[in-house]
C-alpha angles and dihedrals in degrees: 000000000000100000112129115260115221118203114205133176145104124309109283097026091115103254093149097039094044091040093057091048092046090050091057091047093050100035089236131137117260123225127176110201093208091053092045092048093049093047091052094044093042086222137094120253088250090055093048091050092046095047102034107018133241096287092057090048091050090051090052089048092055092048090049093049092052094044096051098044111110138136119288096022133127107211120198108201133202115265093248098046089104092062089084116073087209091060093045092052093042094054095043092049098042105042147340116303120211119191110210098209122192134163119263091249092058093045093048092047091052094046091049091050093048107021101168089186094182090055096042115043113197113263097200106014089237129122113286099256092049092046093048091049093049096044094045091049088055097043108032094089091050092049090050093045091052099043126092088195133022113209130188104245098181094096133072116302092250091055091048091050090051090051091050093048090050091050091049092049092049090049091049092050094051 
């Protein structure tokens, strides 16, 4: 299997950490769309949003997603990439989409431990746990609709990778 693997989910679900571990397990190339977008723009996401607005950032996000998609890649996406129907369709039609699902408490704990404010502009201006709850409530159905597989991402990265590899093997066998 050399189809790209797209990792989707809320901020803090471990897309980058799990993606890097999954890459090693599969022998694929790892790409983080947020990192690729920022490198090309020579600006942080927060700067892009502040200077150009969310819609301009989302347009850059779509262009980045399409430009980095290639066989044998694990692609960690931004948490809001699923807001665009174009992105949802693109990922479903061009690879395997894995939703790294974790409870609000786990996501909030991770974001509080590693805030990366410059990377992750607030979406609501509320405290982290409230924001995570609100954003996940809005996006969970879109993550599920987009995903080929939903994986519990609340455990250690190695456990999450094992669960992904099992899901991919089961899918290949059927």
